[in-house]
C-alpha positions as semicolon CSV with decimal commas, in nm:
position;residue;x (nm);y (nm);z (nm)
1;M;-1,534;1,602;2,503
2;P;-1,366;1,264;2,548
3;H;-1,016;1,241;2,684
4;S;-0,751;0,977;2,724
5;S;-0,787;0,722;3,003
6;G;-0,433;0,588;2,947
7;G;-0,239;0,396;2,689
8;G;0,097;0,259;2,589
9;S;0,314;0,093;2,329
10;H;0,553;-0,202;2,312
11;S;0,853;0,025;2,283
12;G;0,754;0,330;2,484
13;G;0,589;0,200;2,800
14;S;0,250;0,305;2,931
15;H;0,111;0,644;3,026
16;G;-0,172;0,770;3,239
17;G;-0,488;0,942;3,125
18;S;-0,568;1,313;3,099
19;H;-0,830;1,350;3,371
20;H;-0,981;1,690;3,426
21;S;-0,867;1,875;3,737
22;G;-1,139;1,950;3,890
23;G;-2,155;3,931;6,559
24;R;-2,493;3,917;6,703
25;S;-2,749;4,171;6,569
26;Q;-2,965;4,396;6,784
27;T;-3,280;4,230;6,917
28;T;-3,595;4,351;6,740
29;Y;-3,851;4,093;6,858
30;S;-3,889;3,929;7,197
31;R;-4,152;3,784;7,428
32;S;-4,006;3,990;7,711
33;R;-3,972;4,364;7,746
34;F;-3,634;4,511;7,652
35;P;-3,505;4,871;7,625
36;G;-3,678;5,071;7,353
37;S;-3,940;4,805;7,281
38;R;-4,316;4,833;7,260
39;R;-4,583;4,571;7,318
40;F;-4,791;4,430;7,030
41;V;-5,037;4,148;6,983
42;Y;-5,140;3,930;6,689
43;Y;-5,402;3,657;6,672
44;R;-5,363;3,302;6,551
45;N;-5,626;3,030;6,576
46;G;-5,837;3,255;6,795
47;T;-5,560;3,308;7,052
48;P;-5,370;3,632;7,115
49;H;-4,991;3,626;7,105
50;Y;-4,802;3,911;7,270
51;F;-4,453;4,028;7,185
52;Y;-4,224;4,329;7,221
53;T;-4,046;4,498;6,934
54;T;-3,862;4,816;6,842
55;R;-4,034;4,820;6,504
56;Q;-4,304;5,079;6,441
57;E;-4,482;4,850;6,195
58;P;-4,391;4,493;6,284
59;G;-4,413;4,237;6,011
60;K;-4,412;4,493;5,731
61;F;-4,216;4,358;5,436
62;S;-3,950;4,594;5,305
63;K;-3,908;4,594;4,930
64;S;-3,545;4,687;4,977
65;R;-3,490;4,334;5,106
66;L;-3,557;4,206;4,758
67;F;-3,211;4,332;4,665
68;I;-3,070;4,089;4,922
69;G;-3,235;3,814;4,717
70;L;-3,001;3,897;4,428
71;F;-2,719;3,759;4,643
72;Y;-2,872;3,410;4,625
73;I;-2,917;3,397;4,247
74;P;-2,562;3,274;4,163
75;F;-2,594;2,999;4,425
76;L;-2,932;2,888;4,291
77;I;-2,790;2,876;3,937
78;A;-2,502;2,661;4,064
79;I;-2,748;2,427;4,238
80;I;-2,955;2,390;3,922
81;F;-2,641;2,313;3,724
82;M;-2,528;2,054;3,982
83;C;-2,869;1,885;3,974
84;K;-2,859;1,881;3,595
85;E;-2,519;1,714;3,605
86;A;-2,651;1,451;3,847
87;L;-2,938;1,351;3,619
88;P;-2,901;1,031;3,413
89;K;-2,688;1,100;3,107
90;K;-2,814;1,073;2,753
91;Y;-2,684;0,776;2,557
92;S;-2,655;0,754;2,183
93;D;-2,680;0,376;2,226
94;H;-2,611;0,103;2,481
95;E;-2,462;-0,145;2,234
96;I;-2,128;-0,293;2,332
97;K;-1,910;-0,270;2,023
98;I;-1,622;-0,504;1,941
99;I;-1,488;-0,407;1,599
100;D;-1,191;-0,620;1,495
101;E;-1,065;-0,437;1,186
102;A;-0,712;-0,569;1,236
103;K;-0,839;-0,929;1,264
104;V;-0,638;-1,004;1,578
105;L;-0,901;-1,079;1,843
106;G;-1,024;-1,421;1,738
107;D;-1,304;-1,557;1,962
108;T;-1,449;-1,260;2,153
109;T;-1,706;-1,446;2,366
110;E;-1,508;-1,408;2,689
111;L;-1,424;-1,047;2,607
112;Y;-1,788;-0,960;2,543
113;D;-1,902;-1,120;2,869
114;T;-1,644;-0,919;3,062
115;L;-1,746;-0,595;2,891
116;E;-2,110;-0,670;2,967
117;T;-2,030;-0,721;3,336
118;F;-1,852;-0,387;3,339
119;Q;-2,149;-0,214;3,172
120;D;-2,401;-0,362;3,417
121;K;-2,198;-0,245;3,716
122;S;-2,084;0,099;3,602
123;G;-2,354;0,213;3,360
124;I;-2,077;0,296;3,111
125;T;-2,084;0,129;2,771
126;P;-1,741;-0,004;2,669
127;A;-1,616;-0,061;2,316
128;V;-1,306;-0,229;2,170
129;I;-1,173;-0,148;1,824
130;T;-0,860;-0,295;1,665
131;V;-0,682;-0,128;1,373
132;N;-0,351;-0,151;1,196
133;N;-0,078;0,108;1,238
134;E;-0,090;0,174;0,867
135;D;-0,457;0,279;0,896
136;W;-0,384;0,593;1,092
137;N;-0,011;0,678;1,113
138;R;-0,009;0,867;0,784
139;Q;-0,275;1,114;0,899
140;Y;-0,215;1,122;1,275
141;S;0,099;1,186;1,475
142;N;-0,005;0,942;1,748
143;L;-0,270;0,687;1,836
144;E;-0,429;0,912;2,098
145;A;-0,528;1,167;1,833
146;Y;-0,673;0,888;1,618
147;A;-0,863;0,736;1,915
148;Y;-1,013;1,079;1,992
149;D;-1,150;1,118;1,640
150;R;-1,265;0,756;1,633
151;Y;-1,461;0,812;1,955
152;L;-1,639;1,112;1,801
153;M;-1,712;0,911;1,488
154;E;-1,858;0,614;1,679
155;F;-2,050;0,794;1,958
156;D;-2,234;1,122;2,010
157;D;-2,242;1,114;2,391
158;E;-1,992;1,124;2,676
159;M;-2,079;0,792;2,844
160;H;-1,862;0,546;2,649
161;W;-1,516;0,404;2,709
162;L;-1,333;0,315;2,392
163;I;-1,023;0,094;2,387
164;V;-0,828;0,112;2,060
165;Y;-0,562;-0,152;1,994
166;S;-0,326;-0,117;1,697
167;Q;-0,044;-0,323;1,545
168;P;0,125;-0,350;1,205
169;V;-0,042;-0,543;0,925
170;E;0,258;-0,776;0,924
171;P;0,421;-0,752;1,267
172;D;0,787;-0,843;1,316
173;P;0,796;-1,187;1,485
174;K;1,075;-1,064;1,712
175;F;0,909;-0,735;1,804
176;N;0,540;-0,662;1,749
177;D;0,513;-0,283;1,746
178;W;0,168;-0,270;1,907
179;L;0,003;0,033;2,066
180;W;-0,321;0,089;2,252
181;E;-0,518;0,386;2,376
182;G;-0,821;0,432;2,599
183;M;-1,063;0,719;2,531
184;Q;-1,334;0,795;2,789
185;G;-1,624;1,039;2,767
186;D;-1,634;1,328;3,012
187;D;-1,946;1,196;3,187
188;T;-1,760;0,880;3,287
189;D;-1,516;1,070;3,511
190;P;-1,703;1,014;3,841
191;I;-1,673;0,637;3,786
192;L;-1,360;0,600;3,577
193;T;-1,137;0,772;3,830
194;E;-0,761;0,795;3,799
195;S;-0,715;0,502;4,036
196;I;-0,950;0,281;3,831
197;T;-0,804;0,374;3,492
198;G;-0,454;0,352;3,638
199;K;-0,511;-0,007;3,750
200;F;-0,668;-0,092;3,412
201;T;-0,371;0,062;3,227
202;A;-0,114;-0,128;3,433
203;E;-0,296;-0,462;3,396
204;L;-0,354;-0,431;3,021
205;H;0,000;-0,316;2,949
206;D;0,155;-0,595;3,153
207;E;-0,057;-0,855;2,974
208;L;0,033;-0,717;2,631
209;L;0,404;-0,729;2,715
210;N;0,369;-1,107;2,724
211;D;0,408;-1,196;2,356
212;K;0,204;-1,513;2,408
213;T;-0,102;-1,324;2,534
214;K;-0,369;-1,250;2,274
215;P;-0,506;-0,893;2,271
216;S;-0,862;-1,015;2,341
217;Y;-0,746;-1,198;2,655
218;A;-0,533;-0,902;2,768
219;I;-0,824;-0,657;2,736
220;A;-1,063;-0,898;2,910
221;S;-0,812;-0,948;3,192
222;A;-0,777;-0,571;3,238
223;F;-1,155;-0,525;3,264
224;N;-1,179;-0,816;3,508
225;S;-0,921;-0,645;3,729
226;I;-1,149;-0,343;3,782
227;N;-1,498;-0,497;3,764
228;N;-1,500;-0,562;4,139
229;K;-1,360;-0,219;4,220
230;V;-1,559;0,008;3,991
231;K;-1,843;0,194;4,166
232;D;-2,210;0,139;4,092
233;G;-2,307;0,406;3,841
234;S;-2,667;0,435;3,966
235;K;-2,549;0,500;4,324
236;I;-2,298;0,757;4,202
237;R;-2,575;0,955;4,032
238;L;-2,799;0,934;4,340
239;S;-2,526;1,054;4,576
240;S;-2,455;1,345;4,342
241;F;-2,783;1,502;4,456
242;A;-2,669;1,516;4,821
243;M;-2,454;1,827;4,788
244;P;-2,699;2,043;4,585
245;L;-2,983;1,946;4,820
246;F;-2,774;2,040;5,124
247;M;-2,680;2,372;4,961
248;F;-3,044;2,445;4,878
249;A;-3,156;2,369;5,235
250;F;-2,886;2,596;5,378
251;I;-2,966;2,881;5,138
252;A;-3,341;2,848;5,203
253;F;-3,281;2,863;5,580
254;H;-3,049;3,162;5,542
255;A;-3,283;3,348;5,305
256;F;-3,585;3,286;5,530
257;F;-3,433;3,512;5,793
258;M;-3,235;3,751;5,573
259;L;-3,543;3,836;5,362
260;G;-3,755;3,879;5,674
261;L;-3,998;3,599;5,593
262;N;-3,986;3,491;5,957
263;E;-4,145;3,825;6,051
264;L;-4,452;3,788;5,831
265;K;-4,644;3,632;6,119
266;Y;-4,641;3,978;6,282
267;R;-4,792;4,158;5,982
268;N;-5,140;4,185;6,137
269;A;-5,013;4,281;6,483
270;V;-5,166;4,579;6,663
271;P;-5,033;4,777;6,959
272;A;-5,108;4,619;7,295
273;P;-4,982;4,873;7,548
274;D;-4,913;4,787;7,909
275;D;-5,091;4,976;8,184
276;N;-4,783;5,188;8,259
277;D;-4,709;5,279;7,897
278;I;-4,750;5,627;7,757
279;I;-4,895;5,622;7,408
280;T;-4,952;5,888;7,143
281;C;-5,293;5,938;6,988
282;P;-5,261;5,884;6,611
283;K;-5,556;6,120;6,555
284;C;-5,462;6,436;6,748
285;G;-5,106;6,365;6,863
286;S;-5,182;6,395;7,233
287;T;-5,011;6,164;7,480
288;Y;-5,188;5,976;7,757
289;M;-5,151;5,676;7,983
290;A;-5,234;5,343;7,828
291;D;-5,481;5,262;8,104
292;K;-5,722;5,502;7,938
293;V;-5,977;5,348;7,707
294;R;-5,957;5,638;7,462
295;C;-5,768;5,960;7,409
296;P;-5,900;6,209;7,669
297;V;-5,857;6,500;7,423
298;C;-6,035;6,379;7,108
299;S;-6,196;6,057;7,232
300;G;-6,024;5,867;6,954
301;G;-5,692;5,691;6,914
302;I;-5,570;5,360;7,041
303;A;-5,757;5,204;7,330
304;G;-5,551;5,066;7,613
305;P;-5,634;4,772;7,835
306;M;-5,893;4,841;8,105
307;K;-5,769;4,623;8,388
308;P;-5,548;4,312;8,391
309;A;-5,855;4,098;8,465
310;Q;-6,033;4,245;8,164
311;T;-5,751;4,237;7,908
312;Q;-5,888;3,933;7,723
313;I;-6,246;3,849;7,629
314;K;-6,405;3,579;7,418
315;C;-6,626;3,655;7,119
316;R;-6,968;3,498;7,157
317;Y;-6,998;3,450;6,781
318;C;-6,671;3,279;6,687
319;D;-6,522;3,197;7,031
320;G;-6,205;3,386;6,938
321;T;-6,009;3,555;7,217
322;Y;-5,903;3,919;7,193
323;M;-5,816;4,226;7,398
324;S;-6,107;4,396;7,570
325;S;-5,982;4,735;7,451
326;L;-6,080;4,651;7,093
327;E;-6,424;4,756;6,971
328;R;-6,460;4,462;6,730
329;C;-6,351;4,100;6,727
330;P;-6,039;4,077;6,507
331;H;-6,144;3,729;6,395
332;C;-6,502;3,773;6,273
333;G;-6,554;4,152;6,292
334;A;-6,845;4,137;6,537
335;L;-6,896;4,431;6,772
336;K;-6,788;4,379;7,130
337;D;-7,072;4,330;7,374
338;Q;-7,135;4,644;7,575
């Protein structure tokens, strides 16, 4: 909802706006042997890749890790919300309004040009409305309350800045009891900061204190004082994407490892025992040295490497490289040459 950007009166001084406050884990994979590890191999682009791990089934995705993913949901929702806030805001209209109901502005050509310059730079559409004190003081306790309702009546978005100027129908020549109030939409806050609205408030109020200054000139002078200082609205919206994109990149990097996605490359790995390893036959449970081609008890199980010079062979059908202990090429499925 809109809120005050500042205001003041001839007798009470000016006031500011109501801006919104706004340990290292145990190694499980390595290219070198480490205590408790076992050697495995996987194939990529026809080339074997060896590694050591303490896992019995390397690369197997654990469904329990999906619960870790719940941790990231609040952050992803926040990122989506931040990106939504950074998108261009919806306007009800882009028309610069100068409504002189009190008939005190006179020629508004200079005022309009100044407001147009402000709109082009900031992306915020300004509006100036003059009224008489008698138009609102019977129903409202102050001009700020009236300016709030007038904003809602004139606009249905949060990207306008309304300046309301009020004075009596017949002002006292010795003391014109004028008042003014600024009302800015919430979506203008990144551009209409407290420093910008504070400078505008001080400039406009000082100009109005000079009884010889016309309201139209005073308002134009106040806008001129900030036109060179206000930030480019299009750049503000673009820079607003920097933080959510950084957060998303960090969360994606963190989740990649926490969810175990970095281990998926091992999912097709098979045991690749060293010559001095003792392995267990998965068929009969017997143990034997890995330099044996097959289990000596049941003639089944996991084949070990024959000799270091024979640990890798090339398939004559697909040219893929694999361990000589395998009966078939893991790339194309062809039987090993006998």
